C-alpha positions in Angstrom: 25.2 0.7 -0.1 26.9 -2.5 -2.3 25.0 -3.8 -5.4 24.2 -7.0 -3.5 22.3 -5.6 -0.3 18.9 -6.0 0.3 17.1 -2.7 0.1 13.6 -2.5 1.0 11.4 0.3 -0.2 7.7 1.2 0.8 5.7 3.0 -1.4 7.3 1.3 -4.1 4.4 2.2 -6.8 3.9 5.6 -5.8 5.5 8.9 -7.2 8.4 8.8 -5.2 8.7 4.8 -4.5 8.8 3.9 -8.2 11.2 6.6 -9.2 14.0 5.3 -6.7 13.0 1.6 -7.9 14.1 2.7 -11.5 16.8 4.8 -10.2 18.2 1.6 -8.3 17.8 -0.3 -11.2 19.6 1.4 -13.4 22.4 1.4 -11.0 22.4 -2.4 -11.2 21.0 -2.9 -7.8 20.1 -6.5 -7.2 17.8 -7.1 -4.6 15.1 -4.9 -4.0 12.2 -5.5 -1.6 9.4 -3.7 -3.4 6.6 -3.0 -0.7 2.9 -1.1 -1.4 -0.2 -1.2 -0.1 -1.6 -3.9 -2.1 1.3 -6.6 -0.6 1.0 -5.3 2.8 -0.8 -3.5 5.5 1.7 -1.1 7.0 -0.7 -0.2 9.9 -0.7 -4.0 10.8 2.7 -4.3 13.2 2.9 -8.3 12.9 2.7 -8.1 9.2 5.4 -5.6 9.1 7.8 -7.7 11.6 7.2 -10.6 9.5 8.2 -9.4 6.6 11.4 -7.8 8.0 12.4 -11.1 9.7 12.1 -12.9 6.5 13.5 -10.6 3.9 16.4 -9.3 6.7 16.8 -5.7 4.5 20.3 -3.8 5.4 18.7 -0.6 4.1 15.4 0.7 4.2 13.9 3.6 2.3 10.5 4.7 3.7 8.5 6.6 0.9 5.2 5.4 2.2 2.8 7.9 3.9 -1.2 8.9 3.7 -1.3 12.5 1.4 -4.7 14.2 1.5 -3.3 17.5 -0.6 -4.6 20.7 -0.1 -8.2 20.0 0.0 -8.0 16.8 1.7 -6.1 18.5 4.5 -9.2 20.4 5.9 -11.4 17.4 5.8 -9.2 14.5 6.7 -7.5 15.7 9.6 -7.5 12.6 12.2 -7.2 9.9 9.6 -4.2 11.8 8.3 -2.4 11.8 12.0 -3.5 8.8 13.2 -2.8 6.7 9.6 0.5 8.1 9.3 1.7 7.9 12.8 0.9 4.3 13.3 2.9 3.5 9.9 5.8 5.4 10.8 5.6 4.1 14.4 5.3 0.1 13.1 7.9 0.6 10.8 10.2 1.4 13.2 9.4 -1.1 16.0 9.6 -3.6 13.6 13.3 -2.4 12.6 14.2 -3.5 15.9 13.9 -7.2 15.4 16.4 -7.1 12.7 19.8 -5.7 11.6 19.5 -2.4 9.8 22.4 -0.8 8.5 20.2 2.5 7.8 16.8 3.9 7.1 15.7 7.1 5.3 12.6 8.4 6.2 11.0 11.1 3.6 9.5 14.1 5.7 8.3 17.3 3.9 8.7 21.1 4.2 5.3 21.2 5.9 7.1 21.0 9.1 8.3 24.4 8.6 6.1 27.3 10.0 4.9 29.4 8.1 6.8 32.4 9.2 10.0 30.9 7.9 9.7 32.1 4.3 13.4 32.1 2.7 16.3 29.8 2.8 15.0 27.4 5.7 17.6 25.3 7.2 17.3 22.2 8.7 17.8 23.4 12.5 14.4 25.1 12.2 12.4 22.1 12.1 10.9 22.6 15.5 10.4 26.4 15.2 6.9 26.9 16.3 3.9 25.4 15.2 3.5 24.0 11.5 0.7 26.2 9.2 -3.1 25.8 10.0 -3.8 24.3 6.8 -1.5 21.2 6.8 -1.2 21.0 10.7 -1.9 17.5 11.3 -0.1 16.1 8.3 3.1 18.2 9.5 3.0 16.9 13.3 3.1 13.3 12.1 6.4 14.3 10.1 7.4 15.9 13.2 7.0 13.1 15.6 8.5 10.8 13.0 11.9 12.8 13.5 11.9 12.5 17.1 11.0 8.8 16.7 14.1 8.5 14.8 16.3 10.6 16.9 15.3 8.2 20.3 15.7 5.0 17.7 19.2 6.5 17.3 20.0 7.3 21.0 18.9 4.1 22.0 19.4 1.9 19.8 22.2 3.3 17.7 20.6 2.9 14.4 21.7 5.3 12.0 19.3 7.0 10.2 18.5 10.0 7.5 15.7 11.9 7.6 15.0 14.1 4.1 12.6 16.9 4.0 11.3 17.0 0.6 9.8 20.4 -0.9 6.9 19.9 -3.5 7.3 16.6 -5.9 5.5 16.0 -8.7 5.9 13.6 -11.9 4.2 10.1 -13.5 2.5 7.6 -11.1 1.3 10.5 -8.5 -2.0 10.8 -6.8 -4.0 12.9 -9.8 -7.3 13.0 -7.5 -8.2 16.6 -8.0 -9.3 16.8 -3.8 -6.4 14.7 -2.4 -3.5 14.7 -4.9 -0.5 17.1 -4.5 -0.6 20.5 -6.1 0.8 19.9 -9.4 -1.0 16.6 -10.6 -4.2 17.6 -8.9 -3.9 21.0 -11.1 -2.9 19.0 -14.1 -6.0 16.7 -13.8 -8.2 19.8 -13.6 -7.0 21.3 -16.5 -7.5 17.8 -18.1 -11.0 17.8 -17.0 -11.6 21.6 -18.2 -10.4 20.6 -21.5 -12.4 17.5 -22.0 -15.9 18.8 -20.6 -15.6 22.5 -21.9 -15.7 24.0 -18.3 -13.5 26.8 -16.8 -10.4 25.4 -15.1 -10.9 25.9 -11.5 -8.0 26.7 -9.1 -8.1 26.7 -5.5 -5.5 29.2 -3.5 -3.5 32.3 -4.4 -2.0 32.6 -7.6 0.7 34.9 -6.1 2.0 32.2 -3.6 5.6 30.9 -4.6 6.7 27.4 -4.4 9.3 25.2 -5.7 9.1 21.9 -7.5 11.2 19.0 -7.7 10.6 16.3 -10.3 10.5 12.5 -9.3 13.4 11.3 -11.1 15.4 14.3 -9.6 14.4 13.2 -5.9 15.3 9.7 -6.3 18.8 10.4 -7.1 18.7 13.0 -3.7 17.6 10.1 -1.8 20.1 7.6 -2.9 22.7 10.3 -2.1 21.4 11.3 1.0 21.4 7.1 2.2 24.7 7.0 0.7 26.5 9.9 2.9 27.1 9.6 6.3 27.9 13.5 7.5 24.3 14.5 8.0 21.0 13.2 9.8 18.4 15.4 8.2 18.8 16.9 4.9 16.5 19.1 3.0 16.0 18.0 -0.4 14.2 20.3 -3.1 14.5 23.0 -5.8 16.1 26.2 -5.5 14.0 27.3 -8.7 11.2 29.6 -7.2 8.1 29.8 -9.3 4.3 31.9 -8.2 1.3 29.5 -8.8 -0.3 31.6 -11.6 3.2 30.5 -13.4 2.8 27.1 -13.0 -1.2 27.2 -14.0 0.0 28.9 -17.1 2.8 26.3 -17.7 0.0 23.7 -17.2 -2.6 25.5 -19.8 0.0 25.5 -22.3 1.3 21.8 -21.9 -2.6 21.0 -22.3 -3.2 23.4 -25.3 -6.2 24.7 -23.0 -8.1 27.7 -24.2 -10.9 28.2 -21.9 -10.9 30.4 -18.9 -9.1 29.8 -15.1 -11.2 30.7 -12.1 -9.3 31.3 -9.0 -11.1 30.2 -5.9 -10.8 30.2 -2.5 -8.1 32.9 -3.4 -8.9 34.3 0.5 -8.2 31.5 2.3 -5.4 31.5 4.5 -1.9 30.0 2.9 1.6 29.9 3.0 2.9 32.5 0.7 6.3 31.3 0.4 8.4 28.3 1.4 12.1 28.1 0.2 14.4 25.7 1.8 18.3 25.9 2.2 19.9 23.1 0.2 23.7 23.5 1.2 24.0 20.1 2.7 22.2 18.6 -0.7 24.4 20.0 -2.5 27.7 19.5 -0.7 26.5 15.7 -1.6 26.6 16.1 -4.8 23.0 16.8 -6.1 22.2 18.4 -8.6 19.0 19.3 -10.3 18.1 17.8 -14.0 14.7 18.5 -14.7 13.4 21.8 -15.3 9.4 22.3 -14.7 8.8 22.8 -18.2 10.0 19.5 -19.3 8.6 18.0 -16.0 5.4 18.8 -16.6 5.4 17.6 -20.1 6.4 14.2 -18.9 4.0 14.2 -16.4 1.0 15.2 -18.6 2.1 12.8 -21.5 2.3 10.0 -18.6 -1.2 10.9 -17.4 -2.9 10.8 -20.9 -1.0 7.4 -22.0 -2.2 5.8 -18.4 -5.4 7.7 -17.7 -7.6 4.2 -17.0 -5.1 3.4 -14.6 -4.1 6.1 -13.1 -4.6 6.7 -9.5 -7.5 9.9 -9.7 
């Protein structure tokens, strides 16, 4: 990518998109086309086509998607699948009307089957079904890759499909029901302290996860777009934590002195998910922000922007 190339970013005000915008601006990229749900409806094909015909971007980072979180995954299955499929399909159809050099789509480690627990490589995407707790979200991400494969096969449009593990950071969705695990837990703890209540936590304290801060994730996306060796790349952290360790870190950061109440601890969850990062490391990525620092930055942002934060 050259500094004067037009670069389109969907989901530009969200967790990942906003971090990517800052990163590219810091690198002196001058022609960023920033798209969010308030500017354009990605479920409307004609709107996207008009945008691409007018702007003619050379590169596209597709960071927008519909996310419901652990709780929302159970009650919004149809909406999750339908909206994500529609958004992804519309963008890929619209790409055909303009000369795009390369597109990057953001996937999720939810595509991997629950039996794959450690050192999961990119060639295992279609191994068996995704876990039932996130099946429909995962399915939309698997179908997205199939669409990209077809696009490259028939229309010779290069792509990179990035499989992200758990992201967190400022400007995330802090809704306690539909947010990612870190922001929803931060908000729960924040409210528990404010209202002098118990800190309610869903799931199993011994489940293990890896977490990647948004600024690190944005640098990974930049490096993934620049390289031409891999079409599919795992992106994340190789530092693994128990959910209980995450909860304690959030509790300490917010100086919460109350008790923790684990609920739905008997629900069927994914015990462990650790991805292979060899491809990511080969393109020069190094994680910089450790979990405690990232939680501090995220909590600080929420406290300073509570009224306007998504929650």
